C-alpha positions as CSV (number, residue, x, y, z in Angstrom):
1,M,-21.5,1.0,-9.5
2,E,-24.2,1.6,-12.0
3,R,-26.7,-1.1,-13.0
4,G,-24.4,-3.8,-11.6
5,H,-21.3,-2.5,-13.4
6,L,-18.3,-0.7,-12.1
7,K,-18.0,2.9,-13.2
8,T,-14.7,4.7,-13.4
9,M,-14.6,8.2,-12.1
10,P,-12.5,10.9,-13.8
11,F,-9.9,12.2,-11.4
12,E,-11.3,15.7,-11.7
13,E,-14.5,14.5,-10.0
14,L,-12.5,13.6,-6.9
15,R,-10.9,17.1,-6.6
16,D,-12.3,20.0,-4.6
17,P,-12.7,22.7,-7.1
18,A,-11.9,25.5,-4.6
19,T,-8.6,24.0,-3.5
20,G,-7.6,21.6,-6.3
21,R,-6.9,19.0,-3.6
22,T,-8.3,15.5,-3.7
23,R,-11.4,15.2,-1.5
24,I,-11.3,12.7,1.3
25,R,-14.0,10.1,0.9
26,M,-15.1,7.5,3.3
27,V,-15.0,4.0,2.0
28,D,-17.3,1.1,3.0
29,I,-14.7,-1.7,3.3
30,H,-17.5,-4.3,3.2
31,S,-18.8,-3.2,-0.2
32,P,-18.3,-5.0,-3.5
33,H,-16.6,-1.9,-4.8
34,Y,-13.9,-2.0,-2.1
35,E,-13.5,-5.8,-2.5
36,V,-12.8,-5.5,-6.2
37,A,-10.5,-2.5,-5.8
38,R,-8.5,-4.3,-3.0
39,K,-8.0,-7.4,-5.2
40,Y,-6.5,-5.2,-8.0
41,M,-4.2,-3.2,-5.6
42,I,-0.5,-3.9,-5.4
43,R,0.2,-3.9,-1.7
44,L,3.3,-4.4,0.4
45,E,2.6,-7.2,2.8
46,P,4.5,-8.2,6.0
47,G,5.7,-11.4,4.2
48,D,7.5,-9.3,1.6
49,L,9.9,-8.0,4.2
50,E,10.3,-11.5,5.8
51,Q,11.6,-13.0,2.5
52,P,15.2,-11.7,1.9
53,E,15.0,-12.2,-1.9
54,M,11.8,-10.2,-2.1
55,Q,13.1,-7.5,0.2
56,A,16.2,-7.1,-1.8
57,K,14.2,-6.7,-5.0
58,L,11.9,-4.2,-3.4
59,A,14.9,-2.2,-2.0
60,M,16.5,-2.2,-5.4
61,A,13.3,-1.0,-7.1
62,A,13.0,1.8,-4.4
63,G,16.6,2.8,-4.7
64,V,17.4,2.2,-1.0
65,E,19.3,-0.3,1.1
66,S,17.2,-3.2,2.6
67,S,17.6,-1.8,6.1
68,E,16.2,1.6,4.9
69,L,13.3,-0.2,3.2
70,E,12.5,-1.9,6.5
71,H,12.8,1.3,8.5
72,L,10.4,3.1,6.1
73,F,7.8,0.5,5.5
74,A,7.7,-2.0,8.4
75,P,5.6,0.3,10.7
76,I,3.2,1.0,7.8
77,I,2.5,-2.7,7.2
78,G,2.2,-3.5,10.9
79,L,5.7,-4.9,11.8
80,H,6.8,-3.5,15.1
81,E,10.2,-1.9,15.6
82,E,11.6,-4.7,17.6
83,R,10.7,-7.1,14.8
84,V,12.4,-4.9,12.2
85,G,15.7,-5.5,14.0
86,L,15.1,-9.2,13.8
87,L,14.5,-9.0,10.1
88,S,17.7,-7.1,9.5
89,S,19.7,-9.7,11.3
90,A,18.0,-12.6,9.5
91,P,20.4,-14.8,7.4
């Protein structure tokens, strides 16, 4: 932020010039910057896998079966393995 306005950073500024890899940066999750970024993020939420229609749309977009989508993403969004089996058997 500069003078109360968000400033975009060129991707090259985030890269380590020696390796070409993106530098890992710590983020203050309580800052206004993070709050704004989080609001603009598109995120997979647990409810997305709990709604069969949404899960089917996401699976189709990803080019996988619904069960594969669950297997890949349920642990990442905080759904435990035993719950994934319940989601697969949901009507």
